[in-house]
N, C-alpha and C positions, 0 to 999 in steps of 0.2 A: 585461405587467407595468407597474405604475405606478412612476414614479421619485420618490423622496423629495426634498425640497428640499435642495440641496447645502450651504446655509448652516446647516443644522441637523444635529447629530450623528445618525448612524444607529445604532440600538440593535440588537444581535444578540439575537434572542429566545431562543436557546439559551444563550449565554454569560451573559445576564442572569438566567437561572433559577437559583435557589439550592437547589431541592429536586427530587427525582425522578430519572428516567433521564438528564436533561440533563447532570448532573455527569459521566456516563461518556462523553460525546461531546465532551470538550474536545480541541481540536487540539493535537497534540504539538509541543513546541519552537516554539511560535507566535512568540514574540519573536525568537528566534534566526533562525528561517526568514525573517521579515520583514526583519531586519537584513541578512542576506546577500543576499536577493533584491532589496531596496531598491526597492520599487515607487514610481514617480513619476507625477505628474499627466500625463495624456495617453498613458501607456505602454500597451503591448499585452502581455498575459501569458496564460499557460496553466497552470491547475491540472490536471495530467494524471491525478490520482487524486482526484476531487472529494469522495467520501465524503458526509458531511452538510453540507459547505460551510464549515467553520470557517476554514480557511486562505483560501479564496476570499473570504469576507466581509472578512477583514483586507486582502487584496490590493486589493479594490474600495475600501475606505475610504482606504487610503494612496495609491491612484492617482487619487482624485477631484480635480476633479469630472468629468473626461472620459476617464479611463483605462478600458480594456476588458479583460475576462477571459473566456477560453473555458474551461469546465470539462468534463472528460471523466470518465465512469465506465462500467464494463461492467455495473453493477448498476442495473436500472431503478428499484428502490426508492430508491436513493441519489439518482438524478436527481429523483425526485418530492419527496423530503424537502428536498434542497438548493434546489429550485425555490421551495418555499414560504419557506424561510429567506432567500433572496436576492431576493425579490420587490421590496423597496424600491429596488433598484438599476436596475430597468427594463431597457432594452435595452443597458445597459453590460455585461451578462453574457449569455453564450450557453452553454447546457448541451447536451451531445451524448452520446447513448448509444453509447459506443465504448470499446475497450480503449486503454490508454495507448500501446501500441506503434503504434497507428494515428494518433498525434498529428499527424505530418507531413501525412498525407493529409487529415485534418480541417481543419487550419489552411490548407492550400492551397485547399481547397474554399471556405473562408470568406474568402479573401483576406487572411489575417492574418500572412503571412510577409514579412519577418522580424519576430520578436517580441522583446520586451525581457526576457523571463524565463520560465523553466519552474520549476514546483514539482512534485515527485513525492514522495508520502507512501506508501511501500510497505506491503504486508501487508494483513491483514484489518481491517475497521472494527468499532467497538464495536457498532453495531446488528446487524451480521452475527453477532457472537459472542453477543449477548444474546438473539437469537431462536432458540428451540430448533428451530423448523421449518426453519431454514437448515442445520442439521447441522454447524456448525463446532466446537461446544464439547462437551467431555466432562463439563461440569458439570451439564447438563440433558439428559434423554433426548429424542431426536428422530430423524427420518429421517436416514440417513447420506448427506447430499447434498454439501455443501462447495463447490458451484459459486458463484463470485462473480456470474456471470450465470445465474440460475436458468432462463432461457429457452432455453439451448442447452448442448450438450456432455454429457459423461459424468459421472455422479455418482460419489462415492467408493464407494458400494455396488456400482455396476456395475463399477467398476475391480476391486474385490475379488472379484467373481464370475469375472472372466476371466483374471487374472494367475496365473502359476505361482509356486512357492515361490522360485525363483531371482530372478525379476524383482521380486517383492515385497521380498525381502531387500535387493536393490540400492536400491530406492526408499527404504526405511526407513533404510538405512545412509547413503546419499549425501545425501538431502534432509532427513532428520531428525537426522543425525549421532548415531544411536543405536548404541552399541557392542554392544548385545545384539540387533542387527537380525535375525540368523538365528534366534534363539530366538523372537522375537516373530512373525516371518513363519511359522515352523513352527506356532506355536500358532493363528494365524489360519486357516491352511490346514486344520489338523486340525478346528477348530471349524466350518469351512465344510462339511465332509463331513456334519455333522449338520443342516445347514440354512444358508441364506444369512445373512451378517452385514449387517444392514440398518439398525441403529440405533446411535446414538452410545453409548448406555449399554452395549449388548452388546459393542461393540468395546473400550470402555474397560475393561470387566471382563476380557476376554480378555487384554489387554496387561498389566493389573495382576497377573494370575495367572502370566503368563509370565516376568516380571522377577524376578531373584533377591532384590533389595532395592530400597527406594525412597529417593529423594533427599529430604532435608529441604526442606520448603516447595515441592516440585515434584511435580505429579501424574505418576504413572508413564506415563500415556498422552500426555504433552505432545509428545514428539518424534515419535511415530508419527502423531499427528493433524497435526502440522506437515508431515510428509513427504507424507501423502496429499493435504493441501490444496494444497501446492506442485505436486504432480504433476497433480492434477485441473485446476488453473488454468494450468498451464505458466508459473508465475510467473517463473522464472529466464529462460526463453526470452523472455517478454514484456519483461523488463528489458534483456536483451541487444539485442533489436530496437529498443527505444526509444533506448538509448544510442548505437546505430549511426547514428541520424539526428538526434538532438537538437541537436548543435552546429551542424548545417547550417541549422537553423531560426532561430538566434539572430542578431540584428544584432551588429556589433562593440560590445563593452561590455555585451551582454546576458548575463544570468546563469542558471546552472543550479543548482538546490538539490535535493538528494536526501536523503530521510530513510529509512533502512533499519532493520530490527528484528531481524535475526539475521546471523550471520557469513557465511552463503552470499551473501546480498544485498550486504552491505557489501563483501565481497571483490571481487565483480564491479564494483561502483561504483568502489572505490578503484583497481583496476588499469585499468579502462577510462578513467577520468579521467586517470590517469598517461600512458596511451598517447596520448590526445588532447592532452596537454600536452607531448608529445615527451620523456617521461621513462621510457620502457620499452625503451631500448636499440634493437636492430635492428628490433623490431616496430613502433616508432613511425614514423609518417609526419611530414609537416610539422605543427608545433604549431598546433592550432586553439583551444586553451583555455589559460588561466592558472589554476592552482590557487589558490583563495582561502583555504581552510582548511588550514593546515599540519598540524594534528592534528584528528582526528575530534571533533565537537562533541556533547556528551551533556547530558541534562537535569540541572539542579541539584537539590539536596536538597529544596527547596521544591516543585518540580514533581513529583518522584517521590513525595513524601508526599501531594500533592493528587491525583495521577493515577497510580496504580500501573502502569497499562498503558504509561506513558511510560518505564519504567525501562530498557528495552533499546534505546531509540531512539538512532540515530547519524546525525548530519548531516554532509554534505560539500557543498562549493560550489565552483564554477568560473566563470570569465568568458570570454566569446568574445573572441578577439584580432582 
């Protein structure tokens, strides 16, 4: 990669685009995330959930001229897209195809520990949702895949072929917080007897028929799709494993910023940070972190209007003691 002159402002080719798909790839809570992460020149940072690189771009700008950022993503398509976007920063950025739970091992291998800050933006990315062939969205019909890394692991269709009704009910109830989980699971198992459920359109139609009534402005398949996606990608397990090692990677004064998108993720982040800050009673060991956000940070009205996918975002931040 070639490095752009540091005395000239670097232009983000996605953020500068005013038309087309780029508008859907805006990084969520960007200003707030940068304020709490506080990147500085010469610092070493890790964007553990790279996506299309919007947050990473800002981290590199703010840590210039010599700050370094390691970007991780389990999706090889994200690595390719972000690599093109971040090319002007040259060898200041290193991109690695890896899960964010593997951050410590990657940083150790690169000789980047201790680091000055972690950023984690959880959940599914806009390009994954927008491409029907990835199988994340009920809005367009496609193969029922849902893997964040399409090169490995079990697809959602394969999961639905092997689970029994009890296990499927548990997945939908616990990971989708769907109160009609038993009804939905029963409908999917009954439909499966007539043939495998292998497309997003077929699954969405099964769920819609199973639910007694629909919520205003919410697709009836939303919670079921969320549950299957979280299960296929072991998202909560990934988060737990990352939070177990993140504080140990930070230098004193280094910061951890996490953006969650639903209550299951945010609850894990909230209580794990409280434990690491010595605020969880007998479960807490010696305090490793200081909580920076007294209350969860959410997008303002302007951002929610500009980027509807930001409306459920919740940011929490902490600092290494």
